N, CA, C, O and the ligand as a Tripos MOL2 file, in Angstrom:
@<TRIPOS>MOLECULE
protein
  273   271    69     0     0
PROTEIN
NO_CHARGES

@<TRIPOS>ATOM
      1 N         137.1640  104.1480   62.9120 N.3       1 MET1
      2 CA        135.8360  104.7020   62.6260 C.3       1 MET1
      3 C         135.5300  105.8800   63.5450 C.2       1 MET1
      4 O         135.9010  105.9020   64.7180 O.2       1 MET1
      5 N         134.8440  106.8490   62.9680 N.am      2 LYS2
      6 CA        134.4890  108.0380   63.7510 C.3       2 LYS2
      7 C         133.3610  107.7160   64.7240 C.2       2 LYS2
      8 O         132.5180  106.8560   64.4690 O.2       2 LYS2
      9 N         133.3710  108.4250   65.8330 N.am      3 THR3
     10 CA        132.2760  108.2510   66.7920 C.3       3 THR3
     11 C         131.6370  109.5950   67.1210 C.2       3 THR3
     12 O         132.2400  110.6530   66.9430 O.2       3 THR3
     13 N         130.4090  109.5230   67.6020 N.am      4 CYS4
     14 CA        129.6220  110.7080   67.9160 C.3       4 CYS4
     15 C         130.1700  111.4230   69.1430 C.2       4 CYS4
     16 O         130.5520  110.7900   70.1260 O.2       4 CYS4
     17 N         130.2030  112.7740   69.0720 N.am      5 TYR5
     18 CA        130.6790  113.5630   70.2040 C.3       5 TYR5
     19 C         129.7110  113.4920   71.3740 C.2       5 TYR5
     20 O         130.1080  113.6110   72.5330 O.2       5 TYR5
     21 N         128.4440  113.2990   71.0570 N.am      6 LEU6
     22 CA        127.4120  113.3480   72.0940 C.3       6 LEU6
     23 C         127.2530  112.0250   72.8370 C.2       6 LEU6
     24 O         127.2050  111.9940   74.0660 O.2       6 LEU6
     25 N         127.1700  110.9120   72.0620 N.am      7 CYS7
     26 CA        126.8440  109.6460   72.7180 C.3       7 CYS7
     27 C         127.8830  108.5660   72.4780 C.2       7 CYS7
     28 O         127.7970  107.4860   73.0630 O.2       7 CYS7
     29 N         128.8760  108.8420   71.6180 N.am      8 GLY8
     30 CA        129.9060  107.8500   71.3530 C.3       8 GLY8
     31 C         129.4840  106.7720   70.3640 C.2       8 GLY8
     32 O         130.1980  105.7890   70.1650 O.2       8 GLY8
     33 N         128.3080  106.9610   69.7360 N.am      9 GLY9
     34 CA        127.8050  105.9870   68.7550 C.3       9 GLY9
     35 C         128.5800  106.0470   67.4560 C.2       9 GLY9
     36 O         129.3780  106.9590   67.2400 O.2       9 GLY9
     37 N         128.3440  105.0740   66.5900 N.am     10 ASP10
     38 CA        129.0140  105.0280   65.2930 C.3      10 ASP10
     39 C         128.4440  106.0800   64.3430 C.2      10 ASP10
     40 O         127.2480  106.3720   64.3470 O.2      10 ASP10
     41 N         129.3480  106.6410   63.5260 N.am     11 ILE11
     42 CA        128.9630  107.6530   62.5470 C.3      11 ILE11
     43 C         128.9670  107.0270   61.1640 C.2      11 ILE11
     44 O         129.9050  106.3130   60.8110 O.2      11 ILE11
     45 N         127.9350  107.2860   60.3810 N.am     12 GLU12
     46 CA        127.9610  106.7990   59.0020 C.3      12 GLU12
     47 C         127.6170  107.9100   58.0200 C.2      12 GLU12
     48 O         126.9180  108.8690   58.3480 O.2      12 GLU12
     49 N         128.1370  107.7480   56.7890 N.am     13 GLN13
     50 CA        127.8950  108.7120   55.7250 C.3      13 GLN13
     51 C         126.4740  108.5400   55.2110 C.2      13 GLN13
     52 O         126.0390  107.4250   54.9210 O.2      13 GLN13
     53 N         125.7600  109.6440   55.1020 N.am     14 ARG14
     54 CA        124.3980  109.5740   54.5860 C.3      14 ARG14
     55 C         124.0910  110.8290   53.7870 C.2      14 ARG14
     56 O         124.7970  111.8350   53.8700 O.2      14 ARG14
     57 N         123.0140  110.7410   53.0080 N.am     15 VAL15
     58 CA        122.4930  111.9200   52.3450 C.3      15 VAL15
     59 C         121.2050  112.2560   53.0750 C.2      15 VAL15
     60 O         120.2850  111.4400   53.1400 O.2      15 VAL15
     61 N         121.1450  113.4670   53.6240 N.am     16 VAL16
     62 CA        120.0160  113.8090   54.4960 C.3      16 VAL16
     63 C         119.2510  115.0260   53.9790 C.2      16 VAL16
     64 O         119.6640  115.7030   53.0390 O.2      16 VAL16
     65 N         118.1230  115.2690   54.6340 N.am     17 GLU17
     66 CA        117.3770  116.5000   54.3800 C.3      17 GLU17
     67 C         117.6090  117.4010   55.5750 C.2      17 GLU17
     68 O         117.5260  116.9690   56.7240 O.2      17 GLU17
     69 N         117.9040  118.6700   55.2850 N.am     18 VAL18
     70 CA        118.1370  119.6130   56.3640 C.3      18 VAL18
     71 C         117.0550  120.6720   56.3160 C.2      18 VAL18
     72 O         116.7730  121.2340   55.2580 O.2      18 VAL18
     73 N         116.4480  120.9430   57.4620 N.am     19 GLU19
     74 CA        115.4360  121.9830   57.4880 C.3      19 GLU19
     75 C         116.0680  123.2920   57.9520 C.2      19 GLU19
     76 O         116.6210  123.3890   59.0470 O.2      19 GLU19
     77 N         115.9660  124.3000   57.0740 N.am     20 VAL20
     78 CA        116.5280  125.6100   57.3740 C.3      20 VAL20
     79 C         115.3960  126.6220   57.3830 C.2      20 VAL20
     80 O         114.7810  126.8670   56.3450 O.2      20 VAL20
     81 N         115.1120  127.2080   58.5250 N.am     21 GLU21
     82 CA        114.0630  128.2230   58.6110 C.3      21 GLU21
     83 C         112.7570  127.7460   57.9840 C.2      21 GLU21
     84 O         112.0630  128.5130   57.3160 O.2      21 GLU21
     85 N         112.4300  126.4770   58.2040 N.am     22 GLY22
     86 CA        111.1790  125.9400   57.6870 C.3      22 GLY22
     87 C         111.2490  125.4790   56.2390 C.2      22 GLY22
     88 O         110.2620  124.9820   55.6970 O.2      22 GLY22
     89 N         112.4130  125.6420   55.6060 N.am     23 VAL23
     90 CA        112.5780  125.1980   54.2180 C.3      23 VAL23
     91 C         113.4660  123.9550   54.2130 C.2      23 VAL23
     92 O         114.5230  123.9370   54.8450 O.2      23 VAL23
     93 N         113.0300  122.9160   53.4960 N.am     24 VAL24
     94 CA        113.7880  121.6670   53.4790 C.3      24 VAL24
     95 C         114.7930  121.6650   52.3270 C.2      24 VAL24
     96 O         114.4220  121.8420   51.1660 O.2      24 VAL24
     97 N         116.0600  121.4650   52.6590 N.am     25 VAL25
     98 CA        117.1080  121.3330   51.6490 C.3      25 VAL25
     99 C         117.4220  119.8460   51.5270 C.2      25 VAL25
    100 O         117.8230  119.2030   52.4960 O.2      25 VAL25
    101 N         117.2330  119.3050   50.3130 N.am     26 LYS26
    102 CA        117.4130  117.8630   50.1270 C.3      26 LYS26
    103 C         118.8080  117.5160   49.6330 C.2      26 LYS26
    104 O         119.5610  118.3790   49.1810 O.2      26 LYS26
    105 N         119.1320  116.2340   49.7300 N.am     27 ASN27
    106 CA        120.3950  115.6860   49.2230 C.3      27 ASN27
    107 C         121.6280  116.3510   49.8000 C.2      27 ASN27
    108 O         122.5640  116.6700   49.0670 O.2      27 ASN27
    109 N         121.6380  116.5610   51.1010 N.am     28 VAL28
    110 CA        122.8010  117.1440   51.7540 C.3      28 VAL28
    111 C         123.6490  116.0140   52.3330 C.2      28 VAL28
    112 O         123.1740  115.2400   53.1650 O.2      28 VAL28
    113 N         124.9090  115.9200   51.8920 N.am     29 PRO29
    114 CA        125.7650  114.8780   52.4490 C.3      29 PRO29
    115 C         126.1290  115.2030   53.8950 C.2      29 PRO29
    116 O         126.5110  116.3300   54.2090 O.2      29 PRO29
    117 N         126.0090  114.2250   54.7590 N.am     30 ALA30
    118 CA        126.3080  114.4490   56.1710 C.3      30 ALA30
    119 C         126.8140  113.1690   56.7990 C.2      30 ALA30
    120 O         126.6640  112.0800   56.2440 O.2      30 ALA30
    121 N         127.4180  113.3210   57.9690 N.am     31 GLU31
    122 CA        127.7860  112.1570   58.7520 C.3      31 GLU31
    123 C         126.7890  112.0950   59.8920 C.2      31 GLU31
    124 O         126.6560  113.0440   60.6650 O.2      31 GLU31
    125 N         126.0910  110.9760   59.9940 N.am     32 VAL32
    126 CA        125.0030  110.8760   60.9580 C.3      32 VAL32
    127 C         125.2950  109.7900   61.9840 C.2      32 VAL32
    128 O         125.7480  108.6970   61.6420 O.2      32 VAL32
    129 N         125.0270  110.1090   63.2510 N.am     33 CYS33
    130 CA        125.1950  109.1380   64.3260 C.3      33 CYS33
    131 C         124.0800  108.0990   64.2220 C.2      33 CYS33
    132 O         122.9020  108.4460   64.1490 O.2      33 CYS33
    133 N         124.4590  106.8350   64.2180 N.am     34 THR34
    134 CA        123.4580  105.7700   64.0830 C.3      34 THR34
    135 C         122.6890  105.5790   65.3910 C.2      34 THR34
    136 O         121.6450  104.9270   65.4160 O.2      34 THR34
    137 N         123.2090  106.1470   66.4650 N.am     35 GLN35
    138 CA        122.5620  105.9700   67.7630 C.3      35 GLN35
    139 C         121.5920  107.0990   68.1150 C.2      35 GLN35
    140 O         120.4280  106.8510   68.4290 O.2      35 GLN35
    141 N         122.0850  108.3460   68.0590 N.am     36 CYS36
    142 CA        121.2350  109.4630   68.5040 C.3      36 CYS36
    143 C         120.7580  110.3260   67.3440 C.2      36 CYS36
    144 O         119.9100  111.1990   67.5310 O.2      36 CYS36
    145 N         121.2990  110.0910   66.1360 N.am     37 GLY37
    146 CA        120.8290  110.8260   64.9720 C.3      37 GLY37
    147 C         121.4550  112.1970   64.7880 C.2      37 GLY37
    148 O         121.0570  112.9410   63.8920 O.2      37 GLY37
    149 N         122.4220  112.5420   65.6160 N.am     38 GLU38
    150 CA        123.1100  113.8290   65.4800 C.3      38 GLU38
    151 C         123.8000  113.9020   64.1160 C.2      38 GLU38
    152 O         124.4260  112.9360   63.6800 O.2      38 GLU38
    153 N         123.6820  115.0650   63.4390 N.am     39 LYS39
    154 CA        124.2780  115.2210   62.1170 C.3      39 LYS39
    155 C         125.5530  116.0530   62.2080 C.2      39 LYS39
    156 O         125.6250  117.0440   62.9340 O.2      39 LYS39
    157 N         126.5430  115.6220   61.4560 N.am     40 TYR40
    158 CA        127.7870  116.3800   61.3600 C.3      40 TYR40
    159 C         128.0240  116.7470   59.9020 C.2      40 TYR40
    160 O         127.8920  115.9110   59.0090 O.2      40 TYR40
    161 N         128.3780  118.0130   59.6730 N.am     41 PHE41
    162 CA        128.5990  118.4660   58.3050 C.3      41 PHE41
    163 C         130.0360  118.8990   58.0950 C.2      41 PHE41
    164 O         130.6810  119.4290   59.0000 O.2      41 PHE41
    165 N         130.5270  118.6630   56.8810 N.am     42 LYS42
    166 CA        131.8580  119.1690   56.5300 C.3      42 LYS42
    167 C         131.7730  120.6870   56.4320 C.2      42 LYS42
    168 O         130.6970  121.2450   56.2140 O.2      42 LYS42
    169 N         132.9130  121.3500   56.5950 N.am     43 THR43
    170 CA        132.9690  122.8120   56.5900 C.3      43 THR43
    171 C         132.2680  123.4140   55.3760 C.2      43 THR43
    172 O         131.5010  124.3700   55.4920 O.2      43 THR43
    173 N         132.5500  122.8300   54.2010 N.am     44 LYS44
    174 CA        131.9570  123.3070   52.9500 C.3      44 LYS44
    175 C         130.4320  123.2730   53.0260 C.2      44 LYS44
    176 O         129.7550  124.2270   52.6410 O.2      44 LYS44
    177 N         129.9070  122.1580   53.5280 N.am     45 ILE45
    178 CA        128.4630  121.9650   53.6400 C.3      45 ILE45
    179 C         127.8800  122.9140   54.6780 C.2      45 ILE45
    180 O         126.8210  123.5050   54.4640 O.2      45 ILE45
    181 N         128.5740  123.0570   55.7990 N.am     46 ALA46
    182 CA        128.1040  123.9510   56.8570 C.3      46 ALA46
    183 C         128.0170  125.3800   56.3350 C.2      46 ALA46
    184 O         127.0750  126.1070   56.6510 O.2      46 ALA46
    185 N         129.0070  125.7820   55.5320 N.am     47 THR47
    186 CA        129.0110  127.1120   54.9330 C.3      47 THR47
    187 C         127.8250  127.2680   53.9840 C.2      47 THR47
    188 O         127.1590  128.3030   53.9630 O.2      47 THR47
    189 N         127.5770  126.2200   53.2020 N.am     48 PHE48
    190 CA        126.4520  126.2260   52.2680 C.3      48 PHE48
    191 C         125.1320  126.4070   53.0230 C.2      48 PHE48
    192 O         124.2900  127.2150   52.6300 O.2      48 PHE48
    193 N         124.9610  125.6580   54.0970 N.am     49 ILE49
    194 CA        123.7320  125.7380   54.8900 C.3      49 ILE49
    195 C         123.5710  127.1440   55.4740 C.2      49 ILE49
    196 O         122.4690  127.6890   55.5190 O.2      49 ILE49
    197 N         124.6970  127.7200   55.9210 N.am     50 GLN50
    198 CA        124.6860  129.0850   56.4470 C.3      50 GLN50
    199 C         124.2210  130.0780   55.3860 C.2      50 GLN50
    200 O         123.4400  130.9890   55.6610 O.2      50 GLN50
    201 N         124.7260  129.8760   54.1540 N.am     51 LYS51
    202 CA        124.3500  130.7560   53.0420 C.3      51 LYS51
    203 C         122.8630  130.6500   52.7550 C.2      51 LYS51
    204 O         122.1880  131.6580   52.5520 O.2      51 LYS51
    205 N         122.3520  129.4150   52.7380 N.am     52 VAL52
    206 CA        120.9300  129.1930   52.4960 C.3      52 VAL52
    207 C         120.1150  129.8920   53.5900 C.2      52 VAL52
    208 O         119.1110  130.5460   53.3070 O.2      52 VAL52
    209 N         120.5600  129.7450   54.8360 N.am     53 THR53
    210 CA        119.8640  130.3730   55.9570 C.3      53 THR53
    211 C         119.7880  131.8830   55.7860 C.2      53 THR53
    212 O         118.7220  132.4720   55.9660 O.2      53 THR53
    213 N         120.9150  132.5230   55.4380 N.am     54 SER54
    214 CA        120.8920  133.9800   55.3130 C.3      54 SER54
    215 C         120.0960  134.4030   54.0850 C.2      54 SER54
    216 O         119.4600  135.4570   54.0900 O.2      54 SER54
    217 N         120.1270  133.5790   53.0210 N.am     55 TYR55
    218 CA        119.3340  133.8630   51.8270 C.3      55 TYR55
    219 C         117.8460  133.8810   52.1840 C.2      55 TYR55
    220 O         117.1180  134.8040   51.8180 O.2      55 TYR55
    221 N         117.4120  132.8560   52.8990 N.am     56 ILE56
    222 CA        116.0060  132.7430   53.2870 C.3      56 ILE56
    223 C         115.6100  133.9060   54.1940 C.2      56 ILE56
    224 O         114.5360  134.4860   54.0320 O.2      56 ILE56
    225 N         116.4690  134.2400   55.1370 N.am     57 ASN57
    226 CA        116.1690  135.3490   56.0430 C.3      57 ASN57
    227 C         116.0290  136.6750   55.3020 C.2      57 ASN57
    228 O         115.1740  137.5000   55.6240 O.2      57 ASN57
    229 N         116.8960  136.8600   54.2960 N.am     58 GLU58
    230 CA        116.8110  138.0750   53.4780 C.3      58 GLU58
    231 C         115.4660  138.1260   52.7520 C.2      58 GLU58
    232 O         114.7970  139.1590   52.7330 O.2      58 GLU58
    233 N         115.0790  136.9820   52.1490 N.am     59 ARG59
    234 CA        113.8060  136.9150   51.4170 C.3      59 ARG59
    235 C         112.6320  137.1730   52.3550 C.2      59 ARG59
    236 O         111.6670  137.8460   51.9930 O.2      59 ARG59
    237 N         112.7300  136.6250   53.5660 N.am     60 LYS60
    238 CA        111.6800  136.8190   54.5660 C.3      60 LYS60
    239 C         111.4980  138.2990   54.8570 C.2      60 LYS60
    240 O         110.3740  138.7960   54.9240 O.2      60 LYS60
    241 N         112.6060  138.9920   55.0280 N.am     61 LYS61
    242 CA        112.5750  140.4320   55.3200 C.3      61 LYS61
    243 C         111.8450  141.1710   54.2030 C.2      61 LYS61
    244 O         110.9940  142.0250   54.4520 O.2      61 LYS61
    245 N         112.2040  140.8170   52.9480 N.am     62 GLU62
    246 CA        111.5650  141.4480   51.7910 C.3      62 GLU62
    247 C         110.0780  141.1700   51.8010 C.2      62 GLU62
    248 O         109.2570  142.0590   51.5760 O.2      62 GLU62
    249 N         109.7510  139.9220   52.0670 N.am     63 TYR63
    250 CA        108.3470  139.4960   52.0550 C.3      63 TYR63
    251 C         107.5500  140.2800   53.0800 C.2      63 TYR63
    252 O         106.4780  140.8040   52.7780 O.2      63 TYR63
    253 N         108.0780  140.3570   54.2910 N.am     64 PHE64
    254 CA        107.3500  141.0450   55.3450 C.3      64 PHE64
    255 C         107.2520  142.5470   55.0650 C.2      64 PHE64
    256 O         106.2750  143.1980   55.4380 O.2      64 PHE64
    257 N         108.2780  143.0820   54.4050 N.am     65 ALA65
    258 CA        108.2520  144.4900   54.0390 C.3      65 ALA65
    259 C         107.0940  144.7550   53.0740 C.2      65 ALA65
    260 O         106.4580  145.8070   53.1310 O.2      65 ALA65
    261 N         106.8260  143.7910   52.1890 N.am     66 ASP66
    262 CA        105.7210  143.9190   51.2500 C.3      66 ASP66
    263 C         104.3660  143.8290   51.9560 C.2      66 ASP66
    264 O         103.4260  144.5500   51.6250 O.2      66 ASP66
    265 N         104.2910  142.9270   52.9340 N.am     67 VAL67
    266 CA        103.0100  142.6600   53.5990 C.3      67 VAL67
    267 C         102.6180  143.8050   54.5140 C.2      67 VAL67
    268 O         101.4590  144.2200   54.5360 O.2      67 VAL67
    269 N         103.5760  144.3150   55.2660 N.am     68 PHE68
    270 CA        103.2070  145.3670   56.2160 C.3      68 PHE68
    271 C         103.5430  146.7520   55.6680 C.2      68 PHE68
    272 O         103.2990  147.7560   56.3370 O.2      68 PHE68
    273 ZN        125.2470  110.0780   68.8650 Zn       69 ZN69
@<TRIPOS>BOND
     1     1     2 1
     2     2     3 1
     3     3     4 2
     4     3     5 am
     5     5     6 1
     6     6     7 1
     7     7     8 2
     8     7     9 am
     9     9    10 1
    10    10    11 1
    11    11    12 2
    12    11    13 am
    13    13    14 1
    14    14    15 1
    15    15    16 2
    16    15    17 am
    17    17    18 1
    18    18    19 1
    19    19    20 2
    20    19    21 am
    21    21    22 1
    22    22    23 1
    23    23    24 2
    24    23    25 am
    25    25    26 1
    26    26    27 1
    27    27    28 2
    28    27    29 am
    29    29    30 1
    30    30    31 1
    31    31    32 2
    32    31    33 am
    33    33    34 1
    34    34    35 1
    35    35    36 2
    36    35    37 am
    37    37    38 1
    38    38    39 1
    39    39    40 2
    40    39    41 am
    41    41    42 1
    42    42    43 1
    43    43    44 2
    44    43    45 am
    45    45    46 1
    46    46    47 1
    47    47    48 2
    48    47    49 am
    49    49    50 1
    50    50    51 1
    51    51    52 2
    52    51    53 am
    53    53    54 1
    54    54    55 1
    55    55    56 2
    56    55    57 am
    57    57    58 1
    58    58    59 1
    59    59    60 2
    60    59    61 am
    61    61    62 1
    62    62    63 1
    63    63    64 2
    64    63    65 am
    65    65    66 1
    66    66    67 1
    67    67    68 2
    68    67    69 am
    69    69    70 1
    70    70    71 1
    71    71    72 2
    72    71    73 am
    73    73    74 1
    74    74    75 1
    75    75    76 2
    76    75    77 am
    77    77    78 1
    78    78    79 1
    79    79    80 2
    80    79    81 am
    81    81    82 1
    82    82    83 1
    83    83    84 2
    84    83    85 am
    85    85    86 1
    86    86    87 1
    87    87    88 2
    88    87    89 am
    89    89    90 1
    90    90    91 1
    91    91    92 2
    92    91    93 am
    93    93    94 1
    94    94    95 1
    95    95    96 2
    96    95    97 am
    97    97    98 1
    98    98    99 1
    99    99   100 2
   100    99   101 am
   101   101   102 1
   102   102   103 1
   103   103   104 2
   104   103   105 am
   105   105   106 1
   106   106   107 1
   107   107   108 2
   108   107   109 am
   109   109   110 1
   110   110   111 1
   111   111   112 2
   112   111   113 am
   113   113   114 1
   114   114   115 1
   115   115   116 2
   116   115   117 am
   117   117   118 1
   118   118   119 1
   119   119   120 2
   120   119   121 am
   121   121   122 1
   122   122   123 1
   123   123   124 2
   124   123   125 am
   125   125   126 1
   126   126   127 1
   127   127   128 2
   128   127   129 am
   129   129   130 1
   130   130   131 1
   131   131   132 2
   132   131   133 am
   133   133   134 1
   134   134   135 1
   135   135   136 2
   136   135   137 am
   137   137   138 1
   138   138   139 1
   139   139   140 2
   140   139   141 am
   141   141   142 1
   142   142   143 1
   143   143   144 2
   144   143   145 am
   145   145   146 1
   146   146   147 1
   147   147   148 2
   148   147   149 am
   149   149   150 1
   150   150   151 1
   151   151   152 2
   152   151   153 am
   153   153   154 1
   154   154   155 1
   155   155   156 2
   156   155   157 am
   157   157   158 1
   158   158   159 1
   159   159   160 2
   160   159   161 am
   161   161   162 1
   162   162   163 1
   163   163   164 2
   164   163   165 am
   165   165   166 1
   166   166   167 1
   167   167   168 2
   168   167   169 am
   169   169   170 1
   170   170   171 1
   171   171   172 2
   172   171   173 am
   173   173   174 1
   174   174   175 1
   175   175   176 2
   176   175   177 am
   177   177   178 1
   178   178   179 1
   179   179   180 2
   180   179   181 am
   181   181   182 1
   182   182   183 1
   183   183   184 2
   184   183   185 am
   185   185   186 1
   186   186   187 1
   187   187   188 2
   188   187   189 am
   189   189   190 1
   190   190   191 1
   191   191   192 2
   192   191   193 am
   193   193   194 1
   194   194   195 1
   195   195   196 2
   196   195   197 am
   197   197   198 1
   198   198   199 1
   199   199   200 2
   200   199   201 am
   201   201   202 1
   202   202   203 1
   203   203   204 2
   204   203   205 am
   205   205   206 1
   206   206   207 1
   207   207   208 2
   208   207   209 am
   209   209   210 1
   210   210   211 1
   211   211   212 2
   212   211   213 am
   213   213   214 1
   214   214   215 1
   215   215   216 2
   216   215   217 am
   217   217   218 1
   218   218   219 1
   219   219   220 2
   220   219   221 am
   221   221   222 1
   222   222   223 1
   223   223   224 2
   224   223   225 am
   225   225   226 1
   226   226   227 1
   227   227   228 2
   228   227   229 am
   229   229   230 1
   230   230   231 1
   231   231   232 2
   232   231   233 am
   233   233   234 1
   234   234   235 1
   235   235   236 2
   236   235   237 am
   237   237   238 1
   238   238   239 1
   239   239   240 2
   240   239   241 am
   241   241   242 1
   242   242   243 1
   243   243   244 2
   244   243   245 am
   245   245   246 1
   246   246   247 1
   247   247   248 2
   248   247   249 am
   249   249   250 1
   250   250   251 1
   251   251   252 2
   252   251   253 am
   253   253   254 1
   254   254   255 1
   255   255   256 2
   256   255   257 am
   257   257   258 1
   258   258   259 1
   259   259   260 2
   260   259   261 am
   261   261   262 1
   262   262   263 1
   263   263   264 2
   264   263   265 am
   265   265   266 1
   266   266   267 1
   267   267   268 2
   268   267   269 am
   269   269   270 1
   270   270   271 1
   271   271   272 2
@<TRIPOS>SUBSTRUCTURE
     1 MET1         2 RESIDUE 1 A MET
     2 LYS2         6 RESIDUE 1 A LYS
     3 THR3        10 RESIDUE 1 A THR
     4 CYS4        14 RESIDUE 1 A CYS
     5 TYR5        18 RESIDUE 1 A TYR
     6 LEU6        22 RESIDUE 1 A LEU
     7 CYS7        26 RESIDUE 1 A CYS
     8 GLY8        30 RESIDUE 1 A GLY
     9 GLY9        34 RESIDUE 1 A GLY
    10 ASP10       38 RESIDUE 1 A ASP
    11 ILE11       42 RESIDUE 1 A ILE
    12 GLU12       46 RESIDUE 1 A GLU
    13 GLN13       50 RESIDUE 1 A GLN
    14 ARG14       54 RESIDUE 1 A ARG
    15 VAL15       58 RESIDUE 1 A VAL
    16 VAL16       62 RESIDUE 1 A VAL
    17 GLU17       66 RESIDUE 1 A GLU
    18 VAL18       70 RESIDUE 1 A VAL
    19 GLU19       74 RESIDUE 1 A GLU
    20 VAL20       78 RESIDUE 1 A VAL
    21 GLU21       82 RESIDUE 1 A GLU
    22 GLY22       86 RESIDUE 1 A GLY
    23 VAL23       90 RESIDUE 1 A VAL
    24 VAL24       94 RESIDUE 1 A VAL
    25 VAL25       98 RESIDUE 1 A VAL
    26 LYS26      102 RESIDUE 1 A LYS
    27 ASN27      106 RESIDUE 1 A ASN
    28 VAL28      110 RESIDUE 1 A VAL
    29 PRO29      114 RESIDUE 1 A PRO
    30 ALA30      118 RESIDUE 1 A ALA
    31 GLU31      122 RESIDUE 1 A GLU
    32 VAL32      126 RESIDUE 1 A VAL
    33 CYS33      130 RESIDUE 1 A CYS
    34 THR34      134 RESIDUE 1 A THR
    35 GLN35      138 RESIDUE 1 A GLN
    36 CYS36      142 RESIDUE 1 A CYS
    37 GLY37      146 RESIDUE 1 A GLY
    38 GLU38      150 RESIDUE 1 A GLU
    39 LYS39      154 RESIDUE 1 A LYS
    40 TYR40      158 RESIDUE 1 A TYR
    41 PHE41      162 RESIDUE 1 A PHE
    42 LYS42      166 RESIDUE 1 A LYS
    43 THR43      170 RESIDUE 1 A THR
    44 LYS44      174 RESIDUE 1 A LYS
    45 ILE45      178 RESIDUE 1 A ILE
    46 ALA46      182 RESIDUE 1 A ALA
    47 THR47      186 RESIDUE 1 A THR
    48 PHE48      190 RESIDUE 1 A PHE
    49 ILE49      194 RESIDUE 1 A ILE
    50 GLN50      198 RESIDUE 1 A GLN
    51 LYS51      202 RESIDUE 1 A LYS
    52 VAL52      206 RESIDUE 1 A VAL
    53 THR53      210 RESIDUE 1 A THR
    54 SER54      214 RESIDUE 1 A SER
    55 TYR55      218 RESIDUE 1 A TYR
    56 ILE56      222 RESIDUE 1 A ILE
    57 ASN57      226 RESIDUE 1 A ASN
    58 GLU58      230 RESIDUE 1 A GLU
    59 ARG59      234 RESIDUE 1 A ARG
    60 LYS60      238 RESIDUE 1 A LYS
    61 LYS61      242 RESIDUE 1 A LYS
    62 GLU62      246 RESIDUE 1 A GLU
    63 TYR63      250 RESIDUE 1 A TYR
    64 PHE64      254 RESIDUE 1 A PHE
    65 ALA65      258 RESIDUE 1 A ALA
    66 ASP66      262 RESIDUE 1 A ASP
    67 VAL67      266 RESIDUE 1 A VAL
    68 PHE68      270 RESIDUE 1 A PHE
    69 ZN69       273 GROUP 0 **** ****
C-alpha cells in the first residue's frame, strides 16, 4: 500500500473537489492521505488541473481588461 510523503499515513483512492483560482472542479480522481488529507494526482490529472488554471487565468485577464 502507498503511504503519504508528508506523514507516512495510508493513501486511498477518492474522488475529490479541487479548488483552482477560486473555481471548484468536481469529480477529480485523486489519492488522498487518510491522516493529513494531502492529495496526490496522476500526471494526466495534474496536467488537466494545470490547463484549467491557465484557462481561468486567461479569462481573468480578459475580464479585467473589460472592467478597467
Ligand atoms: Zn499524510
